[in-house]
N, C-alpha and C positions, 0 to 999 in steps of 0.2 A: 236687604232687599224691602225696597218700599211698597207697599200695600196702602191705596187710598180708600179710604171707606167713606160713605157720604151721611150726616145725621139730617137725615129729610128734613127732620121738623125745625131743622136752625138754619138750615143751606151754610155748615158748617163742612169743610174736608179736616178727616182728620189720617194725620199720618203713621201709620204704626212699619216701626222699625224692630226687628226682629223679639217683637212681640211685646214692644215696649210703646207707648205712647209718646212722639217723636217732635209731632208738629200738630199744630193749629193754623188754618187758613181760612179766612173768608172767602165763599164762594164769590162773592159780587166784587171781590178787590184783587183775586188771582185768576180765576178763571175768563179768559175772554170769552165775549157772548157767542152761542153757537159749537162751543168747542166740547169735546170728549175728555176723560180722564187723560190720554195718552199725552194731550197738551198740555194739561196741570200738572204730571207729573215732569213735562222737560222745564216750563216755567220756575219747578220748584228749584230744580238744577241750576237755572242759569241765576236764581235770587243767592244761591250757597256762595256764589263772589261777592254778593256784596258786601260793604262793611259790618262791622259787627250790632252796630246802628240801626242801619236798613235791614240786615236780617231779624233783628227782636220785629223790625214793623213788621215783616210778613209773615212769620214763621215763632210765635209762644214757646218753649220748653218748658213739656208739662214730666217727662221720664216720670209713669209708674205705670207696674204691671198693665195686661190685661187681663185683667178676669172680672168676673163676675162682681164680686168683692168690688170692685172699682166701679161700679156702673153709675150709681149714683154720682159720685164723686167726678167723671166724665163727663154729664150730665150739666152739674152743676157748673165748670170751665165753661162747658159750648156755649153757655147759656149767657155767662159774664162776657165772653168776648164776641157773641153777637151783640150785646148790648151797646157796645164800645161804638159802634159804628149807627147808631140812632141817635136823637138826640139826648139832650142831655140837662139838668134843669140845673141852671147854673146861678151862685151867690146875685144877690140884688146889690145892687148901689146906684148912685144917683151921681152924676156929671156938676156939680158944683161950679166948675169955669173951666174956660177953653181958654186958650193962649197960640201961640202960634206954633204949630210942630206938636203940644201933645195939651194934652186934659186932666184937670183935676178933679179925680175920683172921692166918694166918700160912701164908703162900706159901713155898715151898719153891726156889732156887735154879734157875735154868730158862732157856731159851734164847727169846731172842724177836728177830724181825726187825722193824728199828727205823728214821725216818726223822725229819729237823730241821729244823725253822724256828724263825727269829727276829724278832722286831719289835715294833714295838709293839700289836697286835690279833691274836686266830685265824683272820684270813681267808686265812691255810694250810692252814685243816685238809685241807678239800676235796682239795688237792694232796697232803696226805703221803696222805693214804687212797689215792687212785690208783697212788700210785710205790708203795707196798707190796702191793694189787694186783696190779699188773703183775708186782711180783715171784714172789708163790705161784699167777698165772697161766704163769709160764713164763720172763723175765725174769731170771734164774739162769747161772753157769755149765753147768749140768747141762741146761736148757731144763726142766726138772721142775716140772710140776703137784702144787701139792698144795692140799689142802683149805680151807677158810677154818675157823679156829676162834676159840672165843670165853675173854675179854673183849680188845677195843679197846681198848687205855689210850692219855692221851696225859699224859703225865712234863706239867707246871707248875709254869714258874718263873719267879719276879717279883723282879727284882735292883731295876729304876727303871719308873717307869710306859711309860716307852719303849725298854722293854730287858727284855722278856721270851722264853722259851722254850720251841717245843710239839714233845715228843717223844713222837711215835707210838709204837705198837709192834702187830704182828700176835705173838701167842703161835704158836711153832712146836709142831706134835702129837710124839706120842711117840715118831713116827715118824725125825721128823727133828732127835728133839732131841740126838743125837750126833753127828750130821755134815748138817748143814745146808747146803742147797744153797749155792755163792758168789753172791751178787749183782752184777747184772752192770753196776748202775746203783750209781756210786760215792757218788751220796748215799742210799743203803740199807747197812745196815752192822747184822752180830749183836750183839745185847746179850747178854751174859753177866748175869743179872738175879741178883743174890747174893739168902740170904734177908732177905723182907719182912714186915713185921710193920704193919698196918694197924687204923686204926678206919673203919669203915666203916654205912652203911643203905643199901636200896632203896630207892629211888621211884620211880615210874611216869610215863607219857606220853612226852614228848618233849622231851629236855635237849640243846639243840645249841650255842645261843653262847655267847661266852666272860661275857656278863651272868645266863645261867641256871645258867653250873656253879656262877660264884663266888655265887649266890643261894644255891645248893642247899650250898655250904660252909659260909656263914655260919650258914644253921639250923643244922646238921650240928656243925661248931663248938660252939654256943651251948648245943647238948643236950651234948656231950663236958662242954662248961666246967662244967656243972650237975653232972656228977660228981666235980668235983674234978681236972681233967685237962683240961689244954692244948694246941692245937696250932697249927700255924703256916700264914694264908694267903697266905705267901708260894710255896707250895710243897705239891703233892700232884698225883695223879692223877684224870682225868676218866674213865671207864671207862662203855661202851658195850657191850650187847650181842646186841643186835639189829637184822634189818634196817629199813631205814625202813618197809619196806611195810609192818611187821606194827604193828595199831594196836592192840593189845589184847595184857595181861598186861606191857608192858614192863619193865626192866629198865635202869637207871642209876646208878652209884652214883661217889659222889667218895671215895678212897683219901688218908686224913690217915695218912704214915709214920710209926712210934710209933719214938721212938731208944733 
């Protein structure tokens, strides 16, 4: 039985199923204006028919027992989910050159929180994201909570059709650049990313799967080649800026490193 609770201080609905926290959805993106809780319940049922990624966009599965002992954890998760829909600190860069259809950017050396998986597909990307999300939610030596930043980058390296690496990173904001909290999960590490120059362009909509990212990479590579330069489709960054619930003015980028 779905019961709907409202966390007034955060503006977030929490769905409770059989005494388990199962769904967290922000009011602004789920509940139409001037509608009550029955409308929200009906709307959630509709969203259950969406694809896996779309459902992830509407409801983040947490599944913990609803007891007083979990109150602080619940508040922490609610705080982080609310933060997703606010403006975020962005990694700084300089546009060093513009060309027809794309631009050249320079990113200064900076620190990022990263995690990596290797395999033959991008099926692990959800795992990578939540591993990093737990890190900024307090899964670190100082139990420090950090605000979400942008962008989220996934460095893709193709060695063979069955050997690919996916290194996802969260940019560490200015407050944590000098002394970032030490991860307690051995699979999360702090990357000192050196100066990076890239060719890129921004596209809208949803770019989620490996095939969609590679399609965009192929289109961008063709544009770059028309301007007399070449890039490698074996090494690039897949870069996202938006929460899944943002449906308009989305920002997705493929970054080709420039040697």
